[in-house]
N, C-alpha and C positions, 0 to 999 in steps of 0.2 A: 265433822263431829255431829253426828244425830241430835237435835233435839230432843229434849225429854218428852212423853207421852205421860200425862195424865190419866186416869181411868175416867173412862163417862159416864155422869151424872143424866138421870131421869126427876125431870118436877112436875108436877101435874098442875092443871091451871088452874083457880082453883072457877073459874069465869064462863068459862067456851068449853071445856071436858077435855082441850087438846093437852099434850103431853112436849113441855121443852126435852128435846136433847142436846144433849153438851157434848160436843166432840171436838177431840187439836186436828180432825182433819178440813173438815168441813163449819167449821164452829156449833153454833145453837143452830138447833132441827123444832120446825112449829110440828108436830106430828100432829095429825085431828081426828081426833074424836080413842087419843092413844089413850088420855085416864083413866079408861074402863079398864086397860088390860087388868089380869093379872097379874100379880107378884111373879111366878114361874117366867112368864111370857116377856116379863119387861126385865129379867133380870139376863134373861136368856138375852137379851133384846143388846145389852149394855155389853153385852161380854164379845157374841158379835161385831158391835162397833169400834172394841178395842183390841182385839186379833187383826179388821180391816185396815184401822186408822195404823196400826205395825207394817202392815202390806205394802204400805208405799213411801218412799223416800221424799226427804225434807222440803225438795224440790217439787216434788210431783205433789204433795200436800197444799204447797202456796199455790200452784196451779189450779189445783182443784176450790181451793178455795175461795179463789178471784173469782172462775168459773159460774161457784153454783149464787154468789152473789149477786153476780148478774143475772144470772136468772130469776132470780127472788122478787129481784127488782121491779124488771119486767115483768111478769107473775104480778105481784103487790098493785101494779101503775093499772092490772088489766080489773082487776077486784079475784083476779083466781091463785087457788092455793096451789103453792108451788111441790106441793108432797101429792099429790093427786093421783099419782099410775095412769094419768092421761095420753095416750099415745098421741092423741089429735094437736094436744097442750104442745108438745113437743115439736109436733111439727110446722106448727104455727110460727116454733120460736128459731127453728131452726128456720123457713123463709126470713125473719127476720134479719139474722144472726147472715147470710149469703147476701141477702138485701143490702145488710152495712161493709160490705167487703172484703166481710176476714178468709182465711182460707180455710180450703175443704178438712185440714190436719188440722186445723185451732177448731173449727167445728166440732170435731170428733171427740177433739178434746172436752170440751165443752158437756155432750152428751153422755160419756162416760162418766164425767163429775156427776150428770143428772142423776142416774143412773146407780152412781154404789152411794149419794145422799138417800136413794129411795130405800135401799138395801140394807141400812144403816136403821133409819126406822123400820124396816118389816113390812113393808109395800109392794105388791107385785109392781114391777117394771119393763114393757116389754121391746126393747127396740126395734127388734124382729118384727113388730107388727108392721103389718101390712102398707096400711097407710102411710107409716111413719119411715119406711124402710123406701119406699117408692118417690116420697119428697128428698131422700137421705140420696139417692141413689140419680134423680133431677141435678140435684145441685152438682153430685161431683161430676156428673157428668155435663153440666154447663161448663165448671170450671174449672174440670182439671183438678188431679191433685198433686199437680207440680206449686212446692214452695213457692207465691209471690216474692220473698223477697230470701235472700240466705244470706248471711256472712260472709263477706271475702273472704279467703285465706291467705294467710298469710305464709307464702311462699318463700323462699331461704332469698331473695332480692328486696320481698319488703321485710321482712326478717331483720335484717343489717338495718334498715332504717328505721326499723323501731327499738336497737340497741342501742343505733347513736345516739336517739332519744334522749336516752334516759340518763342518770346525775351519772356521774364516774364511777366506774365498780371498786376504787377505793372511801367510798361512803356508804355509810347501812343500804339507805333505798336504793341506793344504783347498782348493789350486788348483790339487795333480793331482787331487788326489779328484771335484774338480767340473767341473777338463776329462775325466776317462773318461769317467765322467757323461751329461757332455750329449754328447758325440762317441761313444759309447757308444753313446745314445738317438737321435742325427739321422742319422748311418752306419751305424744297425742293424749295428753288430759283431758279430762272432761274436768266443766270449774270444779267440783264440788270437790272430784279426787286430786285438783291439787291442796285445795286448802283440808283437805283432810289426813293429809302427809304427816306424820310422827318422823323423826327423827331415825328412830328407829327398823324404818322402810326405808332407810337408803342406806344398799354398799357399795365401797368400791371396787374394783377387779381391778387391780394395775394392771396394767399393759393394755386395755379394753376400753374400760368406760365407768358407769354406776348401775346396777340393777335395781330398781324398783316393789317395792309391794304395793298394789293396790288395794286394800281388803277389800270393800266394798265399791260399787261402782253402781249403774246404772242397768248395766245387762248382768249383775252378779249381785240384787238383792238383799239375796242368802248369807252373803259374804266368805264364801269361799276363799277370796285370797285370786291374784293373779299379778305376776314377775312379769316385766317388762325389763329389756337392757336397752340402751343407752351408746352407743356410741360414743368415744370422746373424738379431739379432733385436734390431738397438739399440735400439729403446723400450722392449725388455725384460730389461735387463741383465743381470740377475741369470738368464734362462733363455738365453743369448746363447752357443751356441760358440765365438766369434769372442771374447769379451771372458773370457771362460776358460781358454782357451787362451794367448793374449797373456799371465795373470797368471801365466799356466803358466812358460813364457817367460823370463818376468821371473826366477822364483824359479832356473829352471837359470844363466841369464847372472851372478843374482847369488851361486853356488853355486859357477860356473866348472865344474864337472866334464866340459863338451865341455873340450876343447883344442882354441883357436883355433889357436895357432902349426899346427895339421895339417893335413893337404893337405883341401883340399875336399869330396874325395869319403869320406875318414875321416871325416868333421864328421857328413858327409850320412847316414853309413850307421849314427851311435848312436842309441838308442831315445827314438825320440816321448817316452815315458811308463817311468820308471827308479822305483827302489828312495830309499826317505827312512830317515834314519837316526832313531832317537828325538831323534835333538836337533835334527831339521829338518830337516836339509841334504840337498839329493839327492845318490844316489852315480855314478848314472851304468849301475847293475847294470838287467840288464833283469828283466825281472818274469818269473813262473810266471802262462799261466793262473788259477791259483787265486785268485790277487791278487781278481783280479776279481770273485770269488764271494764273497771276504770280504769284498770295500773295500762290494757291493751288501746281505748280509747282515747289515754290524756297520749301512749308516746306517739300512736298514729300523726292528732291533730299536732304535736310541737316538727313532726316530722314532714308536714305538709300534706299526710292523707287525707281524704274527707274521713274525721272519725262514726260519722254512722253507718257507714257501708263496716266497718270492725266492731268483735266483740272478743269474748274470754275464746267462741266456738273457734275463732279464726286460725287458731297455735293450729290447732288437732284437724283443722281440715287445713291446715297447708303442708302439717306432715302429710298426709295423705293426698294431695296433690301432687306435692314433689315427688313422692316415691310412685305416685302413678305416668308420671312424667318422664321417670327415668326408667321406666320398663318392668318394674316390683310385679311378680304374680300375686293371686290374690290373695291364696293363702298366708303369703308373708305377711301382707299386708294386710288383714282379721288379723294376723298374729299380736301385729302392734299397737293396730288401734281397738282390738277387742271388741267388733261389730258381730253382732251373731247373725245379722240377715245381708246375705250376698250381696242382694236388691240397693242395699245401701251402699257398701261396701262397691259396691262397682261402679256409684255414680262416678266417685275419685277418678276412675281407672279410664272411663268412655273418652271423654275430652281429647286426653291424649289416643288412648288405643281411632279414635276418629282421622289420626296420619298418618298413624305405622299400619305398613302396608296396604295405603289406599291407592284402590284399584284408577284413582285419575288421577295419580301419577305414573303408574306402569303404561295409564293409555299415551299420555300427552310425549313418556320420555321416545315410546316407541317412534310416535308420530315426527319427531322432532328428529330421528333416525333416517326417517325415509328423506325431510325434508334436508338432509346433508347428502342425501346416497346421488 
């Protein structure tokens, strides 16, 4: 569920002529020499800030705010103005971040957040300025674009261990956690997608499995919605998403956290997965996306795995990796994971492709046959 977006406000400072722009995306921005703007330009800036804020998802907003605060703190420590539009200042900051060991992908997020802050404040900033671009290119060539660390995929063997580490399925918490793990894996869900699911987004298809509606996602910010099918596994009920979901829905019905006297629309809009009290009672309260990461890490630790290697992304990565190992075609994989970039999706197929039709197998097999002759 998205956080409410409040209308940005601009308040002039009586001391230094600056203007404080309050935004949901990046917090307070101190705009130098902003108090002298005309009322019309100030109103346009506020409207632009509102639209720019709404264009970002909740996860992006949190990351951008953190990135901006880091840049702002660094600038203040040098006595420099963060909203200066100075590409040389950004080149210095990029160098500092590279020296700190951040990944190139993290650095690009930092630069995007800084550029967004300048856009909200109406201050020009060119990330393609030759000096800045040269520094970023040098960092990219020196460090490479491969992420320093990726979450370990929860492939089926790992998924079984995570499920076994959950509470029994006849408890509310155990039923919820098992359903979240299996549905997160089968539908390749992102954390935000899982906690945003509503009861009305789930449809059981007899003889097949379940169909989900993901209303909004990282690659569908405009909310067109995407349907995902997840097959059931009746021959293996311990790994069956349908069995796990029905067990969880039974717990919800017993707890009566859903007002069945309410309208059908209101019932369907209740969260599919919700908080559970220490006494084991579903509350109907929406979960934070961090609850998915805590679930995976906690189950991994109880299963004797290194929890630092696993995250909420492990379920999504696990399905993609397992599909690649099973010989899934790229279009089929992308339909399930909803990747827009073929390069990202291919990363899950390539480990399996390294061994499939590998020429060394043919060469050594041929040599072995010669030796037998």
